[in-house]
N, C-alpha and C positions, 0 to 999 in steps of 0.2 A: 443438910451438906455429912459428908459421910463422916461419922466418929471412928476411928480405929482403935479405941478402944473398948469400942462398946459394939463388938459385934453381933449380929441377931443369930441365937439356937441354928446351929447346922448340926442338930441331935437328926441322925436316919441319913444322911449324904455322906457317900463314900466318894474319897476324893484320893487321886492318885499324884504322891508328889515326889518326880525322879531329882536323882542326887540331894536326900531330901537329909543326911547326917551333916551335913555343915554348911557352912554360912550362910546365904540368904537362904535356901530350899530348909536348913533345921528351922529357921525362925519360922517362916511360913507354915511349916509340920506343928510348930509349938502353938501357933496363932489356930491354926485350923481345930486342932484336936480341943485347946482349950475351949471353944467354942462349940465342942460337942460331937466335930464332924470323926466320920470312920476315917483316918488317914493311913494311905498304903506309901510305905516309905519304901521308894525303891532304890537300891543302889548296889554296886557292884562290890562293896566289902562290908560282910553282916558282922563282922566285928566292931565298926565304924556304926555301924546303923544300929546294932544294937546297946552301943552305949548312948546312941541318941535317942532311942525310945526310953531309955530309962531317965535318960536327961529330961524328958517332957514330963514322963510321969512323976519324976520327983518336984514338978511345979504343977502338976495335974493329975494327981493319984490315979482318979478314975479314967484318963483320956485311953482312948479306943485308938491303939497305933500299931499297924503289922508291918511284918519285912516283906519286900518280894527282891528277889535277887534279879541284877538287870546293869550289865555293861553294857551301855550306848557305844561301845568302841568294838563292839564284836555284833556282829548280825546275828550270828547263831545265838548270843545272851538275847537277842532282841525278839528275835522269833520264840525263844522257849518264854521267855517272861510274857509276851503276847498270844501264847497260848493259854498259859494260867488266867492271864486274865479277862480272856476273850468268855472263859468258862466262870467265872465265878460270880457275884452279885454285882448290878450296874453300876457305872461309874457316873455321879452327880459331876465331877472334875477331873480335869486330865492337867497337872500343871508341871508343863515341859520345862524344867529350871536347871537340871545338870549339864553341865561344861566345864570345859577346859579354857582355863585364862591363862593363856600365855605359854608361849615353849620356846626358849631361846634358840634350840637347836631343830629342824624339822624330823618330826617324829611320826609316825604313821600307827594307824589302826591294825586292831589283826587282820583285816580286810585290804591294807594297804592305801588308805584314804590320809591326806595330811590331819595331822590329830584333831585341830579345830574345826576346822569344815566336819571331819569324819564321825566326831562326837556329836558337838553343836548342832550340826544340822541335820545331815545323814542318819545318825542313830535316832533322832526321832522324828523323823521323815519317815522313818520304818515304821518306829515303833506307832505311829499315827496312821500309817496306812496300812497297816495289819489289824490294827481295832477300830478302823472305820466304821464297818457294818452295826459293832456293838456300839459304837459311838453313838451313830445316825439314832440307832433305836432306842438308846437311852436319854438323848437330848441332851447328851455331857457337853460341858462350856469345856474348849482348848484353850490354855493356854499358853504362850510361847514366850520364853525369856528373851526379850530383846539388851538393845545399848544404845545409848548415845553416841557411840561408835558407829553406828549406821549410816551415819552422817558424812562421813570421809569415805566411803566404798561405793564402789561400781558393780552389777554382775555384768561382766565381760567376761569372750572366752582367754583374754589373758588375765583376769584376777582369777578367774575359775579355776586355770589350770595354770600357773606363773611359772615363768622359766630358772626363775631364782626366789629364795625363800627368804621373807621378811615377817616378824613375829608380829608385829602390830598389825600390817594389811591381811593378814592369815587370819587374826582376830577379829578385825572388821569387818572383813565379807563374808566368814561364816554368821557376823551378828549379821548385817543387811540381809545374808540369805535366810536365816530364822523369820527375821521378820517380813520380808516379802512372802515368804512361803506361808505364815499365819493369815497377811491378809489376801494373797489369792485363793487359801482356804477357805477364809469368810467369802468371800465370793462364789467360790462353785457351791459351797453348801446353800448358798441363798438360791442359787439358779436351779438346785435341783430339791427345793424345798425340805431338807434336812432339819430335824429337830436338832442337829450337833449347832453348836455356834462355836465360831473362834475368835480369838483377845491377842493381840500382843500388848505386855508389859515389861516395863521396865525399870531398874531398883533406884537411878540417879546415880549420884556419886556416892556410892555405900563404903566405907571402909574401917577394916578390922579396929582401928586403933578410935574409933567411936563406937564400939558393941561390946554390950556387956558381955559377963565373962559368963562362960556356961562350963562348969567341969567337965574335959572330958570332951569336947565339942570345938572343933577347928574354926572359930570366927572371930575371936577378940585377941587383938596383937596390942602389947604393952608401946608406949610412946611416951615420950615427956609431956608434961603438963602442958610446957607453953605450946609444942607442936598440935596437940590436942585442940588446944583453944583456938589456933589460927586455923587449921581445918574445918573447924567446926562452924566457920563461915560460911564456908562451899559444900559444906559433905555432912552425910548424915551417915549412923550407924549400920549396919545389917540387918536389925531388928527394926529399925523405920524402913530399910529401903524393900523390906518383905511385904510394907503394908500394899504396895501397888501391886504386886501380885495377886494377895490373896482378894482385894476387893474386886480385881480383873475375875477371879476363880468363883466368885458365891455373890457378887452383887449383878442381878440378871437388869435391873435397871442400866448396866453398862450395855450396850448394844453390839450387835455381832457385826467384827471387824473394826471394832475400837481398837484405841491404842492408849495405854495407861501408866501414868508414871508423874514423879513428884510434882505440885503444881508452881514450883520457886522459878527464882530464875536461873535460865538455861536447862531447866530442868534437872539441876542435881540436887534439890533437896525440896523436902515439904509433903504437903498430903497429899494422897494419892486421888488422882483425876484423870479427866480424860483428857488428853494434848496432843499435841498436834507430832506429826512425823513426817519427817522429808519425803516430799514428792515424789523420789525416783523409788522410794520403798514400796512406794503402791503403782508400779507401772506393771501392768500386766502381763505384756507379752513378756518382759525379762524374767518375769516370776514364771510364766509358762513355759519357759524354756528351762530354766532351772528345775520344775516340778520334772521334768523331759528328761534332763538328767540324771536326776535324785533316781529317777527310776531305772533308767539303763543300767547306772552305777552300783543299786543293791541288787535291780530283779525284783523289785516291789512295786507294782504298780497300785495307782493312787484310782481306787474304783468307788464310786458315789452308787 
């Protein structure tokens, strides 16, 4: 049984975590660094990243954590970061965690894409595509941050290019795109006999009100005791929500193409385990069309 409180030694393993300065990404970095991994914290805001690195070192004084500039909502930044990372030491893991959760009004990335789809999916698609030769050579485990919201979305022309903007639909579509890309990437890595592997993981229902405080880190949210007691029945903190992400990144018993999440009711909370994804998330034709669209939009081909 996987014990999230007793990670094996990760000394000598270099792991990139996008969006590691807050929320789930912060706790993933803290847990990985605490087990000895050399963590590369990729973030668009260096000041916040430096505060997060200090928070980790306050708990683990010998933690090996470095900063990498990366703005997933700007393809120029993605290209620049990919160039630096490709030239650096090999990555044992790439945890594609960063993302935008909700935008009441339609906003766009630096390249004109809807913000949630452009950041959550296209930014990470571009990063993975640019790094893929190096990731394949190193046998890197690539982990994509999914969401239970993928259950309520479909990859169709009307959802990928909607005539009107709806916040919840845009988020769910972006997360289905992330999930479908992760599964299709796994299939293609198998077909090409790549040493790299691709896994999708999700945190369940992870709330700030149930998350322990870390000074200077945007993760904890105050709430009345009664509300925390009620929500604890169906949710967990972001520290626990990070465990499926961490397990997917470091546990080699998790196979290529797996889906990891909490093992409890409706996958809302619980211990990290392999869990079922919706059938439509594994539909190869839809995922292939998504990859073709992503290549057209970003100008970056996924080459094996």
